[in-house]
N, C-alpha and C positions, 0 to 999 in steps of 0.2 A: 448500412451497415457499420458493423463496430471495430474494422480493422484500425480504427483508430485507439490510440492512448497505449497502455504497456500491456503486456501479457505478464502479470506479476512471477517473481522466482518466490512465489508463496511456499513451494516443497522443495526439498534437496532432490537433486537429481541423478538418477543412479546410471551406471553404465550399460551397455547393450548387454541383453542375455544371452547366455551361450546355452546352446543346444548339449543335451546329455547323450552318451551312447545307450541309455537305458532309462527306462521310465525313473525318478526320483523315488528315494525310499524315506517315508517319513522318518523312521528312525534314525536315518543317517544325518538328517537336517536338524531334528529338535528331539526335545526330551520328551517325546509323546509314548502314550502308554500302548499296550499291545492291542486293547481295545480299539484304539484311534487308527492305528495301522490295519485292523482288520476293516475299519469304516472305509478308509483311505483306498484300499483295495477291493472292495466292493462299489465304491463310485466307480472307480477307473475302470471296473470290468463291464461297466453300462455303455462305455465308450469304447469299444474295440477300435475303431479308425482312427482314434484322438492320436494327432502327432505328437513328439516328443515335448515332453513338459518340460517347465524351465524348472532349477531348483526350489524345495518348499522352502519358505521363510520361516523363522524362527518361531513366528506367530503362531502357526500350524500346529504348534502343541496344543493350542487354545481352542482349536476349531471342533465346531459339529459337523453332523453330515452335511446339512445344508451348506455351509461353507466350504465343503471340499466338494458337493455337487457344483458349485458357482464357479470355484476354481477351474476344475477339469472342464465344465461346460463351454467356459471361456477361453480353454486353450493357454490357461495361466496368465491371460491378459488381465483379469480381474482379481486381485488380492483383497480377501475379506479382511478385516480388521482385527479378527480374533478376539476382541473385547466384550467379556461376558458382562452377566450385570455384576459380578464382584467388581471392588474397586480397582483403578488401573495404578500399578507401580509407576508413577511418572518420572522418578529418579532414575530409573531402571531402562523405560525406555526413551529417554529424551537423549540426543546425540551427546556425546562429551564436549563437543566443542561448538555450541549451538551458537554462542555468542560471539564465535572468533579467537577466542581464548580460553585458555583452561578455566575452567568453573572453579570458584573459589567456596562454594557451599552447596547445598542439597536444593533440587529441583522439588516445587511442591505447589499445591493448589492454594490459592487466598480466596479468602469467603466464599468458601464453597457454600453452591445453595443460594446466591443472591446474586444481583443484578450487576455486582462489581466481580464476580469470580474471574480469577485470572490464572494463567501460569507463571510461575514465577522462577525465574533462570537468572544465576549467578553470572556476574559478569565483573568488567574492572574497569577504571578509567586510566587512558593512555595517553601520552602526548597527542595522539591524532584527534584524541576526540576532545581536545580544546582549542578555542583559538586564541588571538591575539587579546580579544575580549569577549569573554563567554564561551559557549560551546561550539565546536565546528559541526554544523547541521549535515552535511555531506557525510560524516564519519558516524553521527549520532542514529542518522537514518540508516545506513549500512547494518550498523549493530541492530536496529531493529526489524529489517529485511530479515537477517538471519536468526533472530529469535522468531519472527512470525513463521518462518519455515521450519523451525524447530518444532514450534505449538501444534502446526496442522499433521506434522510428522507423528509426533507425541500423541496428541488426539484422536487422529483418523487413521494410523497407521497407512496411508499411500502418500503420494507425490504428484506431481504435475504428469511426469510421464503415464503412470498407472490411469490417471483420471483423462487422459486422451486417447490412452490405447483401448480403455475399457468402455470409455462413454463418449468420445468426441468431443469433450471440453475442456477448457481452459479458464483462467481466471484473469479478467483484465482490470487493472488498476486506473481508475478514472480521473481520480484526486487524492491530495494529500494536503494537510496541516498539520505544522509542528508548532508548539507555543512554550516559551520559557518561563518556568512558572516561580523559579525561586529566586533570591537576589544574589546568590552567589552560587558559581557552578561547583560539582564535585571536584574535590581536591585530586591532583595527579597521582598516579600509581593507588587509587584508593578503591575499596569494595563499592560494587553498586549490585542493583538489580535493576532486571528487564521485567515488568509484569504485561502479559499478553492477554487481552480480551477477546475473543470470538464470537461472533453472535452470528448466527443465520435464522433471521426473522421470515423470510419468504423469499420465495424462487422470483430473480435470480440473484439477489442480493447477499454479499460477503462480506459485511463490514468488520473493522478491525480497529481497536483502541489499544494502545501502549505509553508506557510510561516509564521514565528511567528514574531510580531512586537510589538517594546517595546513601553511604553508610548509616546517617543519623536516621533513615526512614522519611526523609524530606523529598517530595516531588520535584526534580530538577526540572524536567520538561515534560509533556504529554504531546501525543500524536495520533491523529486518526486517519484512516484509510477507506477509501471509499472503492470498494472491490466489487466486482459481477460476473458472475457465470454465463461465460458465452460459446455457443458452437463454433466448433473451430474449421467446420467445413463451409457455414455460410457465414463467418464472423458476426452473426445478430445475436441476441442475447438469446439463453439456452431456456428451453421449456423442459429439459430433462430430470424429472422429478426424482428417478432413480438416483440419478449422478447427485442432486443435491442432497438425497437422504444419506449418501456415504457419507458425507460430512457433517450434516445436522444430526444425525441420530447420535454416533458417538461423542459429538460435542456438547451435545446436552445431556448426556450420560457423564463424562467427566467431570460437566461443571456443576452436576447435581440439579438439574433441573429437567430432567426425563419424564420423571414418575407425574401424571397428570393429578394435581390436586390444587388445592385453594391456594396454598403456599405457592407454588410453582406458576399457577395462572398470573398470581400477582407480581412474580418475579419477571414473567414477560410480559406483563403490561409495562411495568419500569423499563425494560429494554427498550420497548417501543419508544417510551418517552427519550431515552438517551438518543437513539436516532434520529427521532424529529425534533430534536433539539435544535432551536435557530440562534445564531448571534446577536448579540445585543444592537439595538438599533443607535446611531448617532442624532437621526433626526432630520436629515440633510446629505446631499448627494456628494460623494469622493469629490474634493475641490483642489486640484493640483495647481501651484504657481509655478512650475517649471515644468518643460519638455526639452527632451532631449533624444537623439537617434542614435544607437549604438550599433557596434556588429558582431557576430559570431557566427565560427563555423564549426561544427559538431566534429569532435574528434574519434577516432576509433575506440581511444582509451574512455570515452565518455558513455560509449555504449554497452550493453550486456549479449547476450546471446540470442535476442529476438531482433539484435539488429537495429536497436533503436538507443535515445537516451535512455539511461539508466538512471531511475527516478531519485535517488538519492545524490546523484550529480546537479541536479537544477537549483538548488541554492547557489552552488559556487557558478555555473555558468551565468546565472543572474549577475553576480560579482563582477566577473570577467566583463561583460556586457556595460555596465557602471563605469568601470575604469578604463573602457575604451574610448570614451567620451571627454575623460579628464574629470569627470566630477568623482567625488571621495566620499559621498556619504553612505556607501557600502561597508565603508571601515568601520564604523561605530558597532558594538554589539548586535548581532541579530537577536530579535525578541520575539518574533513572529514571522510565520512564512506559509503560504497557501499557494498550491500550485494545481492547474486543471488540464490535464492531456486532451489534446482534439484530435493532434494528427500524429502518425509516425515522423521521427527524426532519426534518419539513418545516419552514418560516417559520410563527411563529407557536405551535408547540407548547410547550405550560405544562408545567412538569418539576418533579416534588417530587426532591429530591437528598438521599438518605442516605450519609452517611460516618462512615465507622468508621475511627476514626484511633487508631495506637499510638503514644504520644509518649515513655515511658520508654526507657531505653537509650540508645546511643550510634550508631544506626544511622539516626538522623534520624526524620522524621516520615513515617510510613508511613501511607497511606490508600488505603482502598476506595471508591471512588465507586460508588452504584446510582442510576440515572436512571429514574425511573418518572413516565409519563405521566398526569398528571393527567385524572382521569374513566377511566383504565383501571387502576385499583388490582390491583397484584398481577402487573404486567406491565411485564418491565423491558427499556428500549428500547438500553440501552448501559450496560456495565460497564467501569470504569478503575480501574486501582492505580496511584498515584504515590510517589514517595519523595522529599522534600524535606530538602537536607542528609544528611550523614553520609558515611562514608569513600567513596572514588572507586578503583576506578570502582564506578559505580552497579551496585545489583543488586536482583533480585526474585526470591524463592524460588518454588519451585514449588507449595507450600501456598498461597502469596499470589496465584499463578496460577489455581490451582483455584478460589480463591473468586471468581474473576470469569467462571465457566461460567453458560452460562446457566442449567443446573440449578440450582447453587447460589444464584444471583440470585433465581430464584424461589420456590424455597422459604426463603430468608431475608425474601424480602418476605412471605411468609405469617406467618414467626415475628413479624415486626415488628407487622403486624398483628391477632395474636391473642395476642401476650402469652407465646409461648412456653409455652404450657399444655401438657400431656402427650398431648393429641390431636394436636397439630401433627406430622405427618411432616416432619423437616427433615436434610437431609444436605451443609449448607451448608461445613464443613470450619472454623468460626470458632468460636473461644473466647470467651464473652462474659464471662467470669465477673470480668475485671478493670474491667467497665464500672461505675460507680456507678449506682444508680436515680435519682438526681436526673440524671442525663446521659443517658437513656435516653428513646425516645419516647414521649410521653404514652400509647400505647397496650399499654406493655410492665407486665407483672406485677412483683411483688416477686420472683420466683422465678426470676432470670436465672440460667443455666446454660450450659455447654458446649453447643454443638450442632456435633455430626459427620454 
């Protein structure tokens, strides 16, 4: 079951709908033509037993008869996008405060018709976006989250509640990665933009990529988000193609890749290549030279409406766990960060945090974080890998990513508990030869070796 992870705040949520005393009038809610009023009334007459409908959205002014049929037959639970074949005015339909602050310029589509097509939302760099050294990952990830919500609202004219009510599906955030690209962060109180790419290659994948771009057009940092369409009733991966198409068709249309032709097919092939792109290999396992065990208790302010740790908080949680051990390597500039969500983390969850750190060399402090819930020893709730300091752009290698897999996490926790004796099956892809005995977890025996 996929009750693990995060139901992403992909869309802005509406408040509860209020029933009206009479059936809604299309002309009272939209700038509809008399012809559309006639279509609406004709469709409504086919459902005499239909209960009171919610108010029609402004987009109903662009609906055809099939769209009215869908709205009425679903008792208002499914709201069509209203996007026809004509270009969509993205500036008009994007929420005015999409990035969390008043926008400083026009919203537009960049690289229309290419594999790099994105919705560009103006933003600004405030004090909260900067850390003592570099960018504040928590703040930047929050900014990205707001812009992803705005992008899906703009592109698909829907939100999480409508997808849940109409199709019984939600969107699960499985992992995220953020990389610092530029040697200097954007200046305080400067104009910036957030570029959001949304790709729906095949059910149930809903991946997205985002970039924070400074006033000079330089990419300050980039991020990728692994997201999956899930069935809310079973908490398993969704096979609901109609729900997926509700997102995919308008997305392809607004990014100019909906018409099947050689050019579009080439673009979709390039998108598949981006999705399958692998991290560079360093040619050897992750080799820490220090092990520390920290503690963290999840606070209510760390969590979202889904009663679990809000994903932008994870880099800050890792910093707190590091500092709880007396180590300060996390005080260097964060240049790369990856997190994989394996289980919900509600308020009050007490966590033991195992940190395996590689300090030698000139690639910064490279730390594998493993969060083990107290009372559930051997079960990993969250894996993360962070790089502090080192060269830019930041980089996480394929071997380090593999160490964050669920399989590796479970085997590594088992190895920690049993001291790496020969009876412990382990394939976590981490080489422990560099760790000194005094740095080890108390349960470790003297026979520390490579674990593959």
